[in-house]
C-alpha positions in Angstrom: 5.1 12.3 3.7 5.8 8.9 2.2 6.9 6.3 4.7 10.5 5.1 4.5 10.6 1.9 2.5 12.4 -1.4 2.4 15.0 -1.9 -0.4 12.2 -2.5 -2.9 8.9 -1.0 -1.8 5.4 -0.9 -3.1 4.1 2.6 -3.7 1.4 3.1 -1.2 1.0 5.7 1.5 -0.5 3.6 4.4 -1.8 0.1 4.7 -2.9 -2.4 2.0 -6.4 -2.7 0.6 -9.2 -5.0 -0.6 -12.5 -4.3 -2.3 -15.1 -6.9 -3.3 -14.8 -7.4 -7.1 -17.7 -6.4 -9.1 -18.8 -7.8 -12.5 -19.1 -6.2 -16.0 -19.9 -8.2 -19.1 -17.5 -7.0 -21.8 -16.7 -8.9 -24.9 -14.1 -8.8 -27.6 -10.4 -8.0 -27.6 -8.9 -5.0 -25.9 -9.3 -2.9 -29.0 -13.1 -3.3 -28.6 -13.0 -1.4 -25.3 -11.6 1.7 -26.9 -13.6 4.1 -29.0 -13.1 3.4 -32.7 -11.1 5.8 -34.8 -13.0 8.3 -36.8 -14.4 11.8 -36.6 -17.1 10.8 -34.0 -14.6 9.2 -31.6 -13.9 10.9 -28.3 -10.2 11.7 -28.5 -7.7 10.8 -25.8 -6.2 13.7 -23.8 -2.7 14.8 -24.5 0.3 15.5 -22.3 -0.9 19.0 -21.3 -4.1 17.5 -19.9 -2.6 14.4 -18.3 -3.9 15.3 -14.8 -7.5 15.3 -16.0 -7.3 11.5 -16.7 -5.2 10.7 -13.6 -7.3 9.7 -10.6 -6.7 10.0 -6.9 -7.8 6.9 -5.0 -8.5 6.9 -1.2 -9.3 3.6 0.4 -10.0 2.4 3.9 -10.4 -1.1 5.4 -9.1 -3.7 7.8 -6.1 -5.9 7.1 -3.6 -8.0 8.9 0.0 -7.0 8.4 2.6 -9.7 7.6 3.7 -11.4 10.8 1.0 -10.0 13.1 -2.1 -11.6 14.6 -4.4 -8.6 15.2 -6.5 -6.9 12.4 -5.8 -3.2 12.0 -8.1 -0.7 10.3 -6.2 1.8 8.2 -6.5 4.3 5.4 -4.3 4.8 2.4 -4.0 6.5 -0.9 -3.0 5.6 -4.4 -3.1 6.7 -8.0 -4.7 5.4 -11.2 -5.8 6.5 -14.7 -8.7 6.2 -17.0 -8.3 4.3 -20.3 -11.8 4.7 -21.9 -14.3 7.6 -22.1 -16.8 5.2 -20.4 -14.7 5.2 -17.2 -12.6 2.0 -17.3 -9.5 2.7 -15.2 -6.4 0.9 -14.1 -4.4 0.9 -10.8 -2.5 -1.6 -8.7 -4.0 -4.6 -7.0 -2.4 -3.5 -3.7 -4.2 -0.2 -4.0 -7.7 -1.7 -4.0 -7.8 -5.3 -3.0 -9.1 -5.5 0.6 -10.7 -2.1 0.9 -14.0 -1.8 2.6 -14.6 1.7 1.1 -13.1 3.3 -1.9 -13.3 6.9 -3.0 -12.1 8.0 -6.5 -11.5 11.6 -7.5 -11.2 12.3 -11.2 -8.2 14.6 -11.9 -7.7 14.8 -8.2 -10.6 17.2 -7.9 -12.2 16.4 -4.5 -15.5 18.0 -5.6 -15.7 15.4 -8.4 -15.8 12.1 -6.4 -17.1 9.2 -8.4 -18.0 5.7 -7.4 -15.4 3.1 -8.4 -16.2 -0.7 -8.6 -13.4 -3.2 -8.8 -14.1 -5.5 -11.8 -11.1 -7.7 -11.4 -7.6 -7.8 -9.9 -4.4 -9.9 -10.0 -2.0 -10.2 -7.2 0.7 -11.6 -9.5 0.5 -8.8 -12.0 -0.3 -6.2 -9.3 -3.0 -4.9 -11.6 -6.6 -4.0 -11.0 -9.4 -2.7 -13.3 -12.1 -0.5 -11.8 -15.2 0.9 -13.4 -16.0 4.6 -12.7 -19.4 6.1 -12.9 -19.7 8.6 -15.7 -19.4 8.9 -19.4 -17.2 11.0 -21.8 -14.5 11.0 -19.2 -11.0 12.2 -20.1 -8.8 9.2 -20.8 -5.3 8.2 -21.9 -4.2 6.3 -25.0 -1.4 3.8 -25.2 2.1 4.5 -26.6 2.4 3.1 -30.1 5.5 1.3 -31.0 8.5 -0.2 -29.2 9.5 0.9 -25.8 13.2 1.4 -26.0 15.9 2.3 -23.5 16.4 6.0 -23.6 12.7 6.9 -24.2 11.7 10.1 -22.4 9.1 9.2 -19.8 7.0 11.0 -17.1 5.5 9.7 -13.9 2.2 11.2 -12.8 0.2 10.8 -9.6 -0.4 12.0 -6.1 2.6 11.0 -4.0 2.4 13.8 -1.4 -0.8 12.3 0.1 -3.3 14.9 -0.9 -5.4 15.1 -4.0 -4.3 18.7 -4.7 -0.6 17.6 -4.8 -0.6 16.2 -8.3 3.0 15.8 -9.4 4.9 15.0 -12.6 8.5 13.9 -12.8 10.7 13.4 -15.8 13.3 10.7 -16.7 14.2 8.1 -19.3 13.7 4.3 -19.7 16.9 2.9 -18.3 16.0 -0.8 -18.9 13.3 -1.5 -21.3 12.0 -5.1 -20.6 13.0 -7.6 -18.0 11.4 -10.0 -15.4 11.2 -9.0 -11.7 10.0 -10.9 -8.7 9.2 -9.0 -5.5 7.3 -9.6 -2.3 4.0 -8.6 -3.9 4.3 -9.3 -7.6 5.9 -11.6 -10.2 6.2 -10.0 -13.6 7.8 -11.2 -16.8 7.8 -7.6 -18.3 8.9 -4.6 -16.3 10.3 -1.2 -17.2 13.0 0.5 -15.1 13.1 4.2 -15.3 14.4 7.3 -13.4 11.2 9.5 -13.4 11.2 9.4 -9.6 8.1 7.9 -7.8 7.2 8.0 -4.2 4.4 6.8 -1.8 1.0 7.5 -3.3 2.3 7.0 -7.0 1.0 3.4 -6.8 -1.0 2.7 -9.9 -0.2 6.0 -11.5 0.6 6.3 -15.2 4.1 6.3 -16.8 3.7 8.2 -20.1 5.8 9.5 -23.1 6.2 13.0 -24.1 2.8 12.9 -25.9 1.0 11.6 -22.8 0.7 8.2 -24.2 0.8 5.2 -21.8 4.1 3.3 -21.4 3.4 1.5 -18.2 1.9 1.5 -14.7 4.1 2.6 -11.7 4.2 0.1 -8.9 7.5 -0.2 -7.1 10.9 1.3 -6.4 14.2 1.0 -4.7 14.7 4.3 -2.7 18.4 3.5 -1.8 19.4 3.3 -5.5 16.6 5.5 -6.9 15.3 2.7 -9.1 11.7 3.1 -10.2 9.7 0.3 -11.8 6.6 0.2 -13.9 4.4 -2.7 -15.2 5.0 -2.9 -19.0 2.3 -1.6 -21.3 2.1 -5.0 -22.9 1.2 -6.7 -19.6 -1.7 -4.4 -19.0 -3.0 -4.7 -22.6 -2.9 -8.4 -22.5 -4.8 -8.6 -19.1 -7.3 -5.7 -19.1 -10.1 -7.3 -21.1 -10.1 -10.5 -18.9 -9.8 -8.5 -15.6 -12.6 -6.2 -16.8 -14.8 -9.3 -17.4 -14.1 -10.6 -13.9 -11.8 -13.3 -14.9 -9.1 -14.6 -12.6 -5.7 -13.7 -14.1 -2.8 -15.2 -12.1 -4.9 -14.7 -9.0 -6.9 -16.4 -6.3 -8.2 -13.1 -4.9 -5.9 -12.1 -2.0 -3.7 -9.2 -1.0 -0.5 -11.3 -1.1 3.1 -10.8 0.1 6.0 -13.2 0.2 7.1 -13.5 3.9 9.8 -15.2 5.9 9.8 -15.1 9.7 12.8 -13.5 11.3 14.2 -16.8 12.5 13.7 -18.3 9.0 11.6 -21.1 10.5 8.4 -20.3 8.5 8.0 -19.0 5.0 5.0 -18.6 2.6 2.7 -16.1 1.1 1.1 -13.9 3.7 -2.6 -13.1 3.2 -3.3 -9.6 4.4 -6.9 -9.5 3.1 -9.2 -11.6 1.0 -11.5 -10.7 -1.9 -15.0 -11.6 -0.7 -16.5 -14.2 -3.0 -13.2 -15.0 -4.7 -11.5 -18.4 -5.0 -9.5 -18.0 -1.8 -12.6 -16.9 0.2 -14.5 -19.8 -1.1 -11.7 -22.2 -0.1 -11.9 -20.8 3.5 -8.6 -18.8 3.4 -8.7 -15.9 5.9 -6.8 -12.7 6.4 -3.7 -13.5 8.6 -3.2 -17.0 7.0 0.0 -18.1 5.4 -0.2 -20.0 2.1 2.4 -22.7 2.8 2.1 -24.9 -0.3 0.3 -24.6 -3.6 0.0 -27.8 -5.8 2.4 -29.4 -3.5 5.1 -26.7 -4.1 6.5 -24.7 -1.1 5.9 -21.0 -1.9 7.4 -17.8 -0.6 10.6 -19.5 0.5 12.7 -16.6 -1.0 10.4 -13.9 0.3 8.9 -13.3 -3.1 5.7 -14.4 -5.1 7.8 -16.1 -7.8 7.0 -19.8 -7.0 3.4 -19.0 -6.0 2.8 -17.2 -9.3 4.6 -19.9 -11.3 2.2 -22.5 -9.9 -0.8 -20.3 -10.9 0.5 -19.8 -14.4 1.2 -23.5 -14.8 -2.1 -24.7 -13.3 -4.4 -21.9 -14.3 -6.2 -19.7 -11.8 -9.5 -21.5 -12.4 -8.1 -25.0 -12.0 -8.6 -27.1 -8.9 -5.3 -26.7 -7.0 -4.3 -28.3 -3.7 -3.4 -25.8 -1.0 -1.9 -26.0 2.4 -2.3 -23.1 4.8 -0.8 -22.3 8.1 -3.0 -20.2 10.5 -0.9 -18.4 13.1 -3.9 -17.2 15.1 -4.7 -20.9 16.1 -1.3 -22.5 15.3 -3.0 -24.9 12.9 -2.1 -26.4 9.6 -5.1 -26.7 7.1 -5.4 -28.6 3.8 -7.9 -28.0 1.0 -8.2 -26.9 -2.6 -8.6 -23.8 -4.6 -11.7 -24.2 -6.6 -12.5 -27.5 -4.9 -12.7 -28.8 -1.3 -12.8 -26.3 1.6 -9.9 -26.1 4.0 -9.9 -28.5 7.0 -7.6 -28.6 10.0 -5.0 -31.4 9.6 -2.5 -30.5 12.4 -2.4 -28.4 15.6 0.4 -27.0 17.7 2.5 -26.7 14.5 5.0 -24.0 15.4 3.9 -22.9 18.8 2.6 -19.6 17.3 5.7 -17.8 18.6 7.6 -17.4 15.3 4.7 -15.5 13.7 3.2 -13.8 16.7 4.4 -10.4 15.7 7.1 -10.7 13.1 9.4 -8.6 15.3 6.7 -6.1 16.3 4.2 -5.9 19.1 1.2 -3.7 19.6 1.2 -1.3 22.5 -1.9 0.6 23.9 -2.4 3.4 26.4 -4.0 2.7 29.8 -7.4 3.9 28.6 -7.4 1.8 25.4 -7.7 4.8 23.2 -4.3 5.0 21.5 -2.4 2.0 19.9 0.6 1.5 17.7 2.9 -1.3 16.6 6.5 -1.0 17.7 9.6 -3.2 17.5 9.3 -6.0 20.0 12.6 -5.0 21.7 11.1 -1.7 22.6 9.9 -3.5 25.7 9.7 -0.5 28.1 6.2 1.1 27.8 4.1 3.8 29.5 0.4 4.3 28.8 -0.4 7.2 31.2 -2.2 10.2 29.9 -2.1 13.8 31.1 -4.0 17.1 31.2 -2.4 20.1 29.5 -2.5 23.7 30.8 -5.7 24.4 28.7 -7.5 21.6 30.4 -7.4 19.2 27.5 -7.2 15.5 28.3 -4.5 13.7 26.4 -4.2 9.9 25.9 -0.7 8.7 25.3 1.4 5.6 24.9 5.2 5.5 24.7 7.6 2.6 23.9 11.4 2.5 23.8 14.3 0.2 24.7 15.1 2.7 27.5 12.2 5.1 28.2 14.3 7.3 30.5 16.8 7.9 27.7 14.0 8.5 25.2 12.2 11.0 27.4 15.5 12.6 28.5 16.7 13.8 25.0 17.0 13.1 21.4 19.8 10.6 21.3 17.7 7.5 22.0 15.2 5.6 19.9 11.5 5.3 20.8 8.0 6.4 19.9 5.2 8.3 21.6 1.7 8.7 20.2 -0.7 11.2 21.9 -4.3 12.0 21.1 -6.9 14.5 22.3 -10.3 15.8 21.3 -8.8 19.3 21.5 -9.9 20.9 18.3 -6.6 22.7 17.6 -5.1 23.0 14.2 -2.4 20.5 13.4 -0.1 23.3 12.4 -0.5 25.0 15.8 0.4 21.8 17.7 3.4 21.2 15.6 4.6 24.8 16.0 4.4 24.4 19.8 6.7 21.4 19.6 9.1 22.8 17.0 10.9 25.1 19.4 11.9 22.1 21.6 13.7 20.5 18.6 15.1 23.7 17.2 17.4 24.1 20.3 19.0 20.7 19.9 18.6 19.5 16.3 18.9 20.7 12.7 15.8 20.8 10.6 15.5 18.4 7.7 11.9 19.3 6.8 9.4 21.4 8.7 5.7 22.0 8.2 5.3 19.6 5.3 1.8 18.4 4.3 0.7 15.0 5.6 -2.4 13.0 4.5 -2.7 9.2 4.7 -6.3 9.1 3.8 -7.7 9.3 7.4 -5.2 11.5 9.4 -4.3 14.8 7.8 -1.9 17.5 9.0 1.7 18.4 8.9 5.0 16.7 9.7 8.6 17.7 10.5 11.9 15.9 10.7 15.0 16.8 12.5 18.6 15.4 12.6 19.5 15.2 16.2 23.2 14.3 16.2 22.6 11.3 14.0 19.2 10.4 15.5 16.3 11.1 13.2 13.3 12.7 14.9 10.0 12.7 13.0 6.9 14.4 14.4 3.6 14.2 12.8 0.7 16.4 14.0 -2.7 15.4 12.5 -6.4 15.9 12.9 -8.4 12.7 12.2 -11.6 12.5 10.3 -13.6 13.1 13.6 -11.7 16.3 14.4 -9.4 15.0 17.2 -5.7 15.8 17.4 -3.1 13.1 17.1 0.7 13.6 17.5 3.2 10.9 16.6 6.9 11.4 17.7 9.3 8.8 16.4 13.1 8.8 17.1 15.3 6.4 15.2 19.0 5.7 15.3 19.5 2.8 12.8 18.5 2.3 9.2 16.2 -0.5 10.5 14.4 1.8 12.8 14.3 4.6 10.1 12.8 2.3 7.5 11.1 -0.7 9.0 10.0 0.7 12.4 8.9 4.1 11.2 7.0 2.5 8.3 5.2 0.2 10.8 4.4 3.1 13.1 2.9 5.2 10.3 0.9 2.2 9.1 -0.6 1.3 12.5 -0.9 4.4 14.8 -4.6 4.8 15.7 -6.6 6.8 18.2 -10.2 6.0 19.0 -11.4 9.4 20.3 
């Protein structure tokens, strides 16, 4: 199940990532990375074997979501693809930057896990190059020639959240080359197409009918069914430098343009930092807000446009003045990228309130086992657990604007997260709950697979007289059962609140 998304959403399942960049000494132009033509060259795979060169990526790590103060450990999935037989692969920056661990499965085969090392990544291009262990790996070649509107294209990847769920969707290029600024990227060359992509497609290939690479999928607009890919030319221009560990429109952060709900504060939110990168060396920390770069206010429109323009003007390796707001301590810090470290220059700047939770707050059960982020106006909470008829102890936390109304039926919004070391199958738990909804609601989806990289199971969704009810029944990596029930009435609750719930629910069994 892919989390509902904001109007333009990055294609990840859960969380954002960051992995320490490695180093690989590569020389020459991009052509030098590919096998030379000739009878001894290893050929690229064609369309029929596209899956063999498309990789499933599972990451896990700690990050700080925009507008929050507390770090949250999460797991997520993404896609990528191999571009040389020696195992050089491409994916999105937001799939790998910030991960503590990264597992890569060639062709989605979970018996063929390989180690992946991040060689270089760029937040502005939303690109990352990773080196996979192995040789003579299946790989994809690049589309030769102009990419024109009307070209038949196919999106490949693992959007369902499980390695075995490789999918391929067909469409055409609807807009062939244009600039696009979003919260997490600023690109001069983007392809718009209608080969539908969903959560988990992040970093997956967009190919032509011969299986040749046209672009890298990275974002979409669900409401209008727009799908966006990073243009082939952008990747070809950057891959050599990223593979060599060079900073390309990047200071080494998982970045997102962010504006507080009251509009008082704006900047580039740092969800995680690349260890040993320029931002890390300057003293920038996860949870910081880059306020000014080279004296220019950045993120004021909620995008990375100004931030990336400064990096392209100054150069990523230049010494650049930076001003950072740190919500955790309500301090303003000044320093330099590739220069002087940050020092505190002001305290008590905004009072901390405007960025304390960005409209969300974390609720925890009475035993401190279960936690989840919910909208701040869901102020009524209950953290009491219970024991079921089989003697299983369940830990639970609920939050809603009106708990009595939430518990009393399906017409009011709210959320409940429950967890137990019960050892039941996720399917069985969900089936026990299904009858409750079947009497009052119409099924939208039932028993669908769910896998966010850590919690795996099934989900169902019902329409309860206009209120959407989503139930996820999962088993975590340790074997404990977790149930998430979310009821939403408004589009905001359906998109923003449910996305946040899915990104943050956690049980420490």
